[in-house]
OpenMM code with the backbone's topology and positions (N, CA, C; nanometers):
from openmm import Vec3, app, unit

residues = "MET ASP SER ARG ASN TRP HIS SER GLU ALA LEU VAL LEU THR VAL ASP GLU VAL SER SER SER ASN ARG ILE VAL LYS VAL LEU LEU ASN SER LYS ASN GLY THR SER LEU LEU ASP ALA VAL VAL PHE GLY GLY ALA ARG SER ARG LEU SER SER LEU VAL MET PRO TYR TYR THR GLY THR MET TRP PHE TYR THR ASN PRO VAL LYS ASN ALA HIS LYS VAL GLN ASP PHE ALA VAL SER".split()
positions = [
    Vec3(-13.1799, 14.5783, 16.6230),
    Vec3(-13.0923, 14.6627, 16.6869),
    Vec3(-13.1468, 14.8024, 16.7064),
    Vec3(-13.2428, 14.7967, 16.7997),
    Vec3(-13.3293, 14.9009, 16.8380),
    Vec3(-13.2312, 15.0245, 16.9093),
    Vec3(-13.1383, 14.9453, 17.0010),
    Vec3(-13.0759, 15.0344, 17.0958),
    Vec3(-12.9328, 15.0440, 17.0351),
    Vec3(-12.8379, 15.1458, 17.1010),
    Vec3(-12.7091, 15.1732, 17.0548),
    Vec3(-12.6280, 15.0551, 17.0986),
    Vec3(-12.6515, 14.9964, 17.2336),
    Vec3(-12.5972, 14.9132, 17.3169),
    Vec3(-12.6618, 14.7929, 17.2890),
    Vec3(-12.5952, 14.6622, 17.2584),
    Vec3(-12.6408, 14.5357, 17.2441),
    Vec3(-12.5534, 14.4235, 17.2373),
    Vec3(-12.5672, 14.3157, 17.2459),
    Vec3(-12.4996, 14.2090, 17.2497),
    Vec3(-12.5553, 14.0788, 17.1772),
    Vec3(-12.4518, 13.9796, 17.1511),
    Vec3(-12.4817, 13.8990, 17.0807),
    Vec3(-12.3794, 13.7843, 17.0889),
    Vec3(-12.3997, 13.6359, 17.0432),
    Vec3(-12.3196, 13.5486, 17.0460),
    Vec3(-12.2129, 13.5541, 16.9431),
    Vec3(-12.0991, 13.5529, 16.9302),
    Vec3(-12.0038, 13.5992, 16.8320),
    Vec3(-11.8974, 13.4852, 16.8153),
    Vec3(-11.8417, 13.4719, 16.7018),
    Vec3(-11.7211, 13.3954, 16.6688),
    Vec3(-11.6399, 13.4914, 16.5757),
    Vec3(-11.5208, 13.5206, 16.6528),
    Vec3(-11.4180, 13.6206, 16.5846),
    Vec3(-11.3433, 13.5558, 16.4494),
    Vec3(-11.3709, 13.6103, 16.3322),
    Vec3(-11.3220, 13.5517, 16.2228),
    Vec3(-11.1681, 13.6046, 16.1873),
    Vec3(-11.1673, 13.7230, 16.1713),
    Vec3(-11.0150, 13.7925, 16.1336),
    Vec3(-11.0025, 13.9238, 16.2323),
    Vec3(-10.8638, 13.9523, 16.2592),
    Vec3(-10.8328, 14.0676, 16.3221),
    Vec3(-10.7248, 14.1285, 16.2385),
    Vec3(-10.7656, 14.2617, 16.2075),
    Vec3(-10.6616, 14.3630, 16.1356),
    Vec3(-10.6419, 14.4866, 16.2175),
    Vec3(-10.4859, 14.4990, 16.1988),
    Vec3(-10.4465, 14.6257, 16.2850),
    Vec3(-10.4805, 14.7534, 16.1814),
    Vec3(-10.5444, 14.8407, 16.2545),
    Vec3(-10.5503, 14.9638, 16.1828),
    Vec3(-10.4481, 15.0899, 16.2214),
    Vec3(-10.3951, 15.0820, 16.3469),
    Vec3(-10.2925, 15.1631, 16.3995),
    Vec3(-10.2335, 15.0809, 16.5040),
    Vec3(-10.1289, 15.1497, 16.5721),
    Vec3(-10.0568, 15.0744, 16.6843),
    Vec3(-10.1552, 15.0320, 16.7900),
    Vec3(-10.2581, 15.0965, 16.7860),
    Vec3(-10.3446, 15.0446, 16.9195),
    Vec3(-10.4776, 15.0045, 16.9014),
    Vec3(-10.5320, 15.0232, 16.7705),
    Vec3(-10.6680, 14.9950, 16.7215),
    Vec3(-10.6723, 14.8574, 16.6264),
    Vec3(-10.7725, 14.7841, 16.6247),
    Vec3(-10.7866, 14.6792, 16.5447),
    Vec3(-10.9277, 14.6658, 16.4944),
    Vec3(-10.9366, 14.6179, 16.3731),
    Vec3(-11.0910, 14.5947, 16.3165),
    Vec3(-11.1035, 14.4573, 16.3028),
    Vec3(-11.2011, 14.4018, 16.3695),
    Vec3(-11.2514, 14.2487, 16.3822),
    Vec3(-11.3538, 14.2358, 16.2866),
    Vec3(-11.3633, 14.1162, 16.2081),
    Vec3(-11.4699, 14.0398, 16.1579),
    Vec3(-11.5348, 13.9434, 16.2448),
    Vec3(-11.6633, 13.9696, 16.2744),
    Vec3(-11.7091, 13.8581, 16.3575),
    Vec3(-11.8493, 13.8113, 16.2951),
    Vec3(-11.8593, 13.6884, 16.3285),
    Vec3(-11.9815, 13.6056, 16.2798),
    Vec3(-12.0859, 13.5920, 16.3913),
    Vec3(-12.1992, 13.6793, 16.3843),
    Vec3(-12.2939, 13.6804, 16.4644),
    Vec3(-12.4098, 13.5913, 16.4833),
    Vec3(-12.4229, 13.5183, 16.5857),
    Vec3(-12.5582, 13.4326, 16.5969),
    Vec3(-12.6572, 13.5117, 16.6803),
    Vec3(-12.7855, 13.5433, 16.6316),
    Vec3(-12.8747, 13.6183, 16.6910),
    Vec3(-13.0093, 13.5560, 16.6597),
    Vec3(-13.1059, 13.6278, 16.7488),
    Vec3(-13.2354, 13.5741, 16.6995),
    Vec3(-13.2886, 13.6037, 16.5498),
    Vec3(-13.2377, 13.7067, 16.4835),
    Vec3(-13.2564, 13.7206, 16.3579),
    Vec3(-13.1729, 13.6270, 16.2602),
    Vec3(-13.0998, 13.5485, 16.2814),
    Vec3(-13.0162, 13.4492, 16.2195),
    Vec3(-12.8729, 13.5097, 16.2355),
    Vec3(-12.7877, 13.4382, 16.1526),
    Vec3(-12.6274, 13.4637, 16.1240),
    Vec3(-12.6089, 13.5828, 16.0462),
    Vec3(-12.5057, 13.6684, 16.0806),
    Vec3(-12.4475, 13.7686, 15.9990),
    Vec3(-12.3053, 13.8179, 16.0282),
    Vec3(-12.2465, 13.8671, 15.9387),
    Vec3(-12.1068, 13.9352, 15.9621),
    Vec3(-12.1176, 14.0622, 15.9830),
    Vec3(-12.0306, 14.1188, 16.0758),
    Vec3(-12.0185, 14.2450, 16.1384),
    Vec3(-11.8682, 14.2933, 16.1468),
    Vec3(-11.8435, 14.4043, 16.0896),
    Vec3(-11.6861, 14.4471, 16.1067),
    Vec3(-11.7168, 14.5586, 16.2227),
    Vec3(-11.6130, 14.5375, 16.3448),
    Vec3(-11.6233, 14.6525, 16.4536),
    Vec3(-11.4894, 14.6677, 16.4656),
    Vec3(-11.4643, 14.7966, 16.5538),
    Vec3(-11.3316, 14.8401, 16.6011),
    Vec3(-11.3242, 14.7806, 16.7579),
    Vec3(-11.1985, 14.7673, 16.7802),
    Vec3(-11.1561, 14.7233, 16.9184),
    Vec3(-11.0689, 14.8347, 16.9528),
    Vec3(-11.0643, 14.9190, 17.0391),
    Vec3(-10.9914, 15.0160, 17.0952),
    Vec3(-10.8924, 14.9767, 17.2044),
    Vec3(-10.7795, 14.9866, 17.1894),
    Vec3(-10.6784, 14.9659, 17.3100),
    Vec3(-10.5556, 14.8979, 17.2505),
    Vec3(-10.4731, 14.9383, 17.3445),
    Vec3(-10.3075, 14.9072, 17.3099),
    Vec3(-10.2896, 14.7488, 17.3382),
    Vec3(-10.1675, 14.7105, 17.3103),
    Vec3(-10.1145, 14.5675, 17.3344),
    Vec3(-10.1701, 14.5268, 17.4692),
    Vec3(-10.1554, 14.6002, 17.5623),
    Vec3(-10.1532, 14.5578, 17.6979),
    Vec3(-10.2986, 14.5741, 17.7366),
    Vec3(-10.4120, 14.5728, 17.6434),
    Vec3(-10.5388, 14.6192, 17.7051),
    Vec3(-10.6145, 14.4729, 17.6971),
    Vec3(-10.6931, 14.4628, 17.7937),
    Vec3(-10.7527, 14.3425, 17.8343),
    Vec3(-10.8559, 14.3108, 17.7115),
    Vec3(-10.9206, 14.3923, 17.6710),
    Vec3(-11.0152, 14.3532, 17.5628),
    Vec3(-10.9110, 14.3327, 17.4307),
    Vec3(-10.8169, 14.3904, 17.4195),
    Vec3(-10.7220, 14.3406, 17.2862),
    Vec3(-10.6966, 14.1975, 17.3023),
    Vec3(-10.6470, 14.1649, 17.4233),
    Vec3(-10.6105, 14.0353, 17.4403),
    Vec3(-10.7185, 13.9235, 17.4537),
    Vec3(-10.8276, 13.9635, 17.4557),
    Vec3(-10.9508, 13.8732, 17.4491),
    Vec3(-10.9763, 13.8346, 17.2998),
    Vec3(-10.9996, 13.9465, 17.2381),
    Vec3(-11.0490, 13.9423, 17.0832),
    Vec3(-10.9455, 13.8820, 16.9885),
    Vec3(-10.9551, 13.7564, 16.9733),
    Vec3(-10.8426, 13.6806, 16.9012),
    Vec3(-10.9222, 13.5956, 16.7880),
    Vec3(-10.8564, 13.5637, 16.6810),
    Vec3(-10.9272, 13.4876, 16.5843),
    Vec3(-10.9725, 13.3388, 16.6345),
    Vec3(-11.0867, 13.2858, 16.5922),
    Vec3(-11.1588, 13.1811, 16.6396),
    Vec3(-11.1910, 13.1635, 16.7718),
    Vec3(-11.1920, 13.2803, 16.8731),
    Vec3(-11.2624, 13.2722, 16.9780),
    Vec3(-11.4003, 13.2830, 16.9825),
    Vec3(-11.4770, 13.2182, 17.0754),
    Vec3(-11.6286, 13.2520, 17.0689),
    Vec3(-11.6776, 13.3006, 17.2151),
    Vec3(-11.7888, 13.3504, 17.1901),
    Vec3(-11.8291, 13.4063, 17.3224),
    Vec3(-11.9449, 13.4991, 17.3026),
    Vec3(-11.9861, 13.5855, 17.4209),
    Vec3(-12.0809, 13.6864, 17.4321),
    Vec3(-12.0018, 13.8056, 17.3955),
    Vec3(-12.0310, 13.9011, 17.2856),
    Vec3(-11.9657, 14.0353, 17.2655),
    Vec3(-12.0710, 14.1456, 17.2961),
    Vec3(-12.0452, 14.2422, 17.3444),
    Vec3(-12.1075, 14.3573, 17.3741),
    Vec3(-12.0787, 14.4623, 17.2831),
    Vec3(-12.1531, 14.5404, 17.1825),
    Vec3(-12.1309, 14.6297, 17.1181),
    Vec3(-12.2072, 14.7638, 17.1325),
    Vec3(-12.1431, 14.8726, 17.0656),
    Vec3(-12.1871, 15.0108, 17.0627),
    Vec3(-12.2146, 15.0428, 16.9249),
    Vec3(-12.3176, 15.0652, 16.8840),
    Vec3(-12.3359, 15.1012, 16.7549),
    Vec3(-12.3707, 15.2521, 16.7308),
    Vec3(-12.3041, 15.3039, 16.6455),
    Vec3(-12.3430, 15.4676, 16.6205),
    Vec3(-12.4153, 15.4567, 16.4595),
    Vec3(-12.5414, 15.4827, 16.4665),
    Vec3(-12.6357, 15.4721, 16.3555),
    Vec3(-12.6030, 15.5947, 16.2408),
    Vec3(-12.5636, 15.7086, 16.3185),
    Vec3(-12.5124, 15.7895, 16.1998),
    Vec3(-12.4113, 15.7738, 16.1363),
    Vec3(-12.3056, 15.7094, 16.1844),
    Vec3(-12.1820, 15.6887, 16.1111),
    Vec3(-12.1893, 15.5354, 16.0622),
    Vec3(-12.2783, 15.4741, 16.0982),
    Vec3(-12.2748, 15.3222, 16.0690),
    Vec3(-12.1648, 15.2185, 16.1300),
    Vec3(-12.1127, 15.2745, 16.2295),
    Vec3(-11.9708, 15.2200, 16.2995),
    Vec3(-12.0352, 15.1508, 16.4075),
    Vec3(-11.9375, 15.0283, 16.4381),
    Vec3(-11.9657, 14.9562, 16.5208),
    Vec3(-11.8343, 14.9406, 16.6270),
    Vec3(-11.8605, 14.9328, 16.7607),
    Vec3(-11.7290, 14.9181, 16.8515),
    Vec3(-11.7528, 14.8062, 16.9524),
    Vec3(-11.6579, 14.7232, 16.9637),
    Vec3(-11.6681, 14.6331, 17.0689),
    Vec3(-11.6371, 14.7095, 17.2089),
    Vec3(-11.7328, 14.6482, 17.2750),
    Vec3(-11.7193, 14.7148, 17.4412),
    Vec3(-11.6773, 14.5975, 17.5207),
    Vec3(-11.7002, 14.4795, 17.5170),
    Vec3(-11.6695, 14.3713, 17.5994),
    Vec3(-11.6727, 14.2448, 17.5345),
    Vec3(-11.5967, 14.1450, 17.5633),
    Vec3(-11.6062, 14.0003, 17.5098),
    Vec3(-11.5904, 13.9164, 17.6347),
    Vec3(-11.6984, 13.8223, 17.6522),
    Vec3(-11.6991, 13.7202, 17.7617),
    Vec3(-11.6623, 13.5915, 17.6693),
    Vec3(-11.5395, 13.5433, 17.6585),
    Vec3(-11.5019, 13.4253, 17.5814),
    Vec3(-11.5558, 13.2925, 17.6546),
    Vec3(-11.6079, 13.1991, 17.5688),
    Vec3(-11.6889, 13.0827, 17.6352),
    Vec3(-11.6050, 12.9803, 17.5827),
] * unit.nanometer
topology = app.Topology()
chain = topology.addChain("A")
for resn in residues:
    res = topology.addResidue(resn, chain)
    for name in ("N", "CA", "C"):
        topology.addAtom(name, app.Element.getBySymbol(name[0]), res)
């Protein structure tokens, strides 16, 4: 993860609501370095396109933004396959 913006094949495992409009997702990533688990935040309300795509057991390519100072990850986009 040299860049703050990156993508990987992902399987969404769990989705937990943090507030009325934000959710934390746990995803299983399959990348060149092997498989790993990652917690990331999905911003957006119930009518958000991204919130409707990120559901348990959906797979596809997921794009992330990583803040290395806070060690936080944000889902930017998800292409369900």
